[in-house]
KOLLOSE-49996 format. One record per residue: x, y, z of N, C-alpha, C, O in turn. Coordinates in pm, whole numbers, padded with zeros to 5 digits, always signed. Each point is the difference from the previous one (the first is absolute). Layout:
N
XYZXYZXYZXYZ;...
***
This chain:
122
+01266-01059+00421-00053+00016-00146+00107+00029-00146+00092+00078-00024;-00158-00179-00048+00077+00038-00119+00035+00144-00106-00092+00076-00029;+00179-00062-00002+00028+00101-00106-00085+00011-00125+00010-00097-00074;-00081+00184+00038-00046-00031-00134+00112+00069-00134+00085+00089+00009;-00126-00165-00118+00139+00071-00127-00115-00001-00092-00081-00091+00014;+00059+00197-00127-00050+00003-00071+00068-00026-00112+00089+00083+00018;-00052-00152-00159-00010-00034-00060-00041+00046-00122-00102-00052-00046;+00166+00152-00026-00063+00030-00113+00106-00043-00178+00109+00047-00032;-00184-00135-00036+00062+00015-00098-00097-00136-00103-00058-00104+00030;+00082+00167-00139-00100-00026-00116+00016-00180-00071-00047-00052-00101;+00114+00013+00183+00103-00150-00038-00070-00104+00114+00040-00002+00116;-00153-00087-00166-00061-00071+00112+00127-00091+00059+00012-00017+00122;+00062-00027-00198+00141-00127+00079+00068+00112+00051+00071-00061+00081;-00035+00190-00066+00073+00047+00045-00081+00035+00171+00053-00011+00111;-00122+00032-00127-00106+00050+00102-00010-00133+00109+00004+00014+00122;-00016-00126-00182+00006-00091+00070+00108-00046+00036-00005-00073+00100;+00116+00092-00152+00135-00064+00068+00041+00119+00097+00047-00037+00107;-00057+00177-00128+00041+00053+00097-00112+00018+00129+00035+00047+00109;-00188-00096-00140-00069-00071+00100+00024-00078+00097-00008+00019+00121;+00054-00155-00210+00035-00132+00055+00109+00048+00110-00013-00002+00123;+00112+00040-00190+00129+00058+00069-00041+00062+00166+00009-00056+00110;-00052+00177-00144-00049+00078+00084-00093-00077+00138+00024+00013+00120;-00124-00085-00178-00105-00070+00087+00131-00121+00080+00020-00017+00120;+00027-00027-00199+00143-00073+00035+00048+00049+00118+00030-00083+00087;-00017+00190-00066+00081+00087+00087-00085+00056+00138+00054+00050+00099;-00238-00076-00122-00046+00022+00114-00117+00146-00009-00086+00039+00079;+00137+00017-00222-00072+00147-00056-00107-00105-00068+00011-00114-00044;-00161+00244+00061-00104-00023-00054+00022+00128-00112+00065+00104-00003;-00170-00185-00094+00015+00072-00144-00122+00038-00029-00102-00061+00031;+00114+00206-00118-00142+00036-00078+00083-00003-00146+00122+00018-00002;-00182-00038-00093+00061+00065-00135-00056+00056-00089-00122-00013-00006;+00181+00082-00078-00114+00079-00105+00077-00045-00179+00094-00080-00009;-00146+00137-00092+00014-00091-00135+00065+00158-00050+00009+00012-00122;+00027+00086+00189+00038+00126-00059-00047+00124+00073-00098-00019+00072;+00148+00140-00075-00028+00096+00079-00120+00087+00039-00013+00089+00083;-00056-00137-00156-00159+00078+00009-00036-00108+00092-00050+00038+00106;+00063-00152-00121-00089-00117+00064+00060-00014+00156-00074-00013+00098;+00233+00018-00090+00086+00099+00144-00102+00027+00052-00066-00069+00078;+00042+00197-00128-00069+00175+00073-00091-00047+00062-00046+00079+00081;-00017-00206-00084-00155-00044-00015-00006-00054+00161-00094-00012+00078;+00253-00016-00064-00006-00120+00095+00042+00107+00118-00007-00050+00113;+00033+00130-00116+00097+00147+00115-00131+00032-00010-00039+00083-00083;-00052-00153+00175-00138+00011+00060+00003+00038+00148-00108+00020+00057;+00221-00008+00009+00033+00058+00168+00038-00105+00071+00009+00019+00121;+00025-00159-00176+00039-00102+00016+00171+00024+00045+00072+00069-00072;-00015-00138+00208+00119+00037-00005+00107-00079-00082+00006-00121+00024;+00074+00167-00112+00042-00069-00121+00173+00069+00059+00030+00120+00002;+00048-00222+00035+00097+00073+00059+00132-00015-00129+00110+00053+00014;-00139-00118-00110+00157-00001-00122-00107-00047-00103-00081-00093+00003;+00112+00196-00103-00060-00029-00123+00179-00035-00145+00102+00065-00026;-00171-00221-00030+00104-00006-00117-00086+00004-00110-00111-00052-00012;+00194+00141-00089-00051+00062-00106+00045-00004-00104+00105+00062-00020;-00175-00143-00096+00113+00038-00159-00010+00113-00012-00038+00080+00086;+00085-00051-00235+00025+00151-00037-00097-00007-00148-00072+00090-00044;+00089-00191+00000-00062+00006-00125-00097-00081-00043+00024-00106-00059;-00152+00151+00088-00134-00031-00004-00118+00097-00088-00001+00121-00019;-00090-00223-00023-00097+00091-00085-00084+00077+00094+00012-00029+00119;-00069+00093-00141-00086+00106+00073+00047+00095+00073-00005+00118-00034;+00056-00160+00143+00117+00114+00047+00097-00101+00032-00023-00115+00038;+00152+00179-00060+00134-00051+00011-00004+00009+00221-00077+00036+00088;+00225-00098-00103+00041-00003+00171+00030+00147+00045-00031+00034+00114;+00099+00069-00216+00045+00113+00086-00087+00077+00002-00005+00088+00086;-00099-00106-00198-00131+00054+00001-00092+00022+00152-00043+00097+00063;+00041-00262-00045-00071-00091+00111+00043+00114+00151-00057+00078+00076;+00207-00141-00104+00071+00064+00145-00015+00158-00003+00015+00049+00112;-00039+00034-00203-00004+00130+00028-00129+00035+00069-00005+00065+00105;-00094-00111-00168-00095+00031+00016-00039-00094+00171-00068+00074+00071;+00089-00168-00024+00000-00046+00111+00073+00084+00139-00044+00009+00114;+00160+00040-00167+00056+00112+00081-00072+00099+00037-00014+00019+00121;-00028+00040-00184-00175+00072-00006-00061-00020+00091-00067+00093+00045;+00064-00217+00017-00101-00047+00108-00007+00008+00144+00026-00111+00047;-00049+00189+00035+00061+00005+00134+00027-00167+00074+00096-00032+00069;-00167-00022-00094-00022-00154+00067+00168-00080-00064+00066-00093+00046;-00050+00166-00147+00107-00083-00106+00110+00038-00030+00094-00064-00047;-00104+00213+00083+00133+00066-00019+00134-00052+00030+00101+00009-00069;-00121-00078+00208+00190-00027+00032-00022-00156-00049+00106-00062-00008;-00180+00015-00014-00016-00160-00030+00139-00011-00109+00021+00062-00105;+00051-00154+00164+00141-00046-00079-00056-00044-00180-00107-00056-00023;+00195+00093-00072-00030-00091-00124+00105-00083-00048+00079+00093-00017;-00009-00202-00022+00054-00059-00094-00093-00012-00133-00117-00035-00012;+00229+00084-00100-00026-00038-00139+00031-00097-00017+00113-00021+00044;-00187-00114-00121+00019-00095-00048+00007-00041-00138-00090-00061-00057;+00199+00096+00006-00007+00014-00198+00133-00040-00109+00116+00002+00041;-00140-00026-00138+00109-00041-00091+00038+00146-00018+00107-00010-00060;-00137+00169+00080+00099+00120+00009+00093+00011+00046-00013-00005+00123;+00150+00025-00166+00141-00003+00065+00008+00140+00004+00010+00046+00114;-00011+00038-00213+00061+00107-00045-00016+00154+00130-00109+00040+00041;+00181-00007-00018+00066+00085+00106-00091+00115+00006-00010+00046+00113;-00091+00040-00244-00048+00024-00034-00124-00034+00113-00027+00065+00102;-00059-00224-00170-00090+00009+00029-00029-00024+00200-00094+00030+00073;+00254-00110-00041-00019+00002+00156+00036+00164+00094+00019+00036+00116;-00024+00012-00226+00025+00156+00044-00127+00078+00034-00019+00077+00094;-00080-00122-00217-00161+00042-00007-00067-00062+00117-00081+00052+00076;+00153-00233-00076-00126-00028+00134+00060+00071+00116-00078+00054+00080;+00199-00047-00061+00044+00057+00127-00069+00119+00021-00043+00023+00113;+00025+00059-00206-00049+00153+00016-00165+00011+00055-00059+00083+00069;+00011-00232-00147-00125-00021+00062-00085-00010+00084-00119+00026+00016;+00288-00112+00088+00004-00061+00097+00002-00119+00014-00077-00047+00084;+00180-00062-00176+00006-00103+00050+00106-00039+00138+00000+00112+00053;+00036-00147-00016+00093-00071+00054+00110-00107-00063+00110+00005+00054;-00116-00045-00099+00067-00141-00075-00070-00034-00113-00119+00013-00027;+00226-00069-00044-00032-00004-00148+00091-00193-00016+00103-00045+00052;-00199-00014-00142+00001-00121+00038+00027-00096-00115-00071-00101+00013;+00139+00098-00106-00014-00082-00145-00011-00098+00010+00051-00068+00088;-00155+00013-00216-00038-00122-00005+00070-00074-00094+00039+00069-00094;-00002-00217+00087-00037-00050+00055+00046+00018+00175+00087+00086+00014;-00131-00155+00120+00064+00080+00129-00017-00147+00031-00084-00072-00052;+00173+00036+00142+00013-00113+00088-00078+00052+00133+00005+00114+00046;-00079-00228+00005-00131+00002+00155+00086+00042+00072-00051+00098+00056;+00178-00115-00013+00109+00058+00105+00001+00162-00027-00059+00088+00062;+00139-00079-00171-00017+00146-00046-00135+00144+00062+00013+00109+00056;-00169-00216-00126-00090+00098+00050-00020+00007+00148-00032+00098+00067;+00064-00254-00018-00053+00020+00168+00118+00096+00046-00061+00089+00059;+00198-00057-00052+00119+00081+00034-00093+00133-00052-00027+00085+00085;-00010-00072-00188-00055+00149-00012-00133+00078+00100-00024+00116+00033;-00017-00195-00018-00133-00048+00043+00056+00018+00157-00030+00104+00058;+00091-00179-00007+00019+00003+00140+00064+00151+00057-00015+00050+00111;+00086-00001-00223+00077+00156+00058-00082+00095-00002+00022+00114+00041;-00160-00173-00106-00120+00172-00042-00104-00063+00114-00076+00093+00027;+00050-00178+00030-00109-00010+00092+00039-00035+00129+00056-00107+00024;-00089+00205+00073+00033-00011+00122-00060-00132+00087-00105-00055-00033;+00172+00019+00127-00060-00125+00048-00121+00067+00135-00070-00078+00064;
***
């Protein structure tokens, strides 16, 4: 059974590029336009990994991850932050919220798949 990845980004083009990269590697995709939308997708279905932007309207990625981690079904779901933010302070905030990896845009598909494969167990 394919693993499911939730992509959270306010940019449709980023969701599309990440989605195509992951679908090409055999993953199922669920996508959301911001943190609030993403929380509605966490409805009990099995999500194996979350890839989230940091800067989004309505609810930013760090707030989303903090809220997601309070949900028992998703407490241990690994998170990759995919963002233009490269500051150490922002990375620390992401890590404190529960992010396991930080990928800076623009990214190479191979780099993304490498990070994903390290966080999703077969």
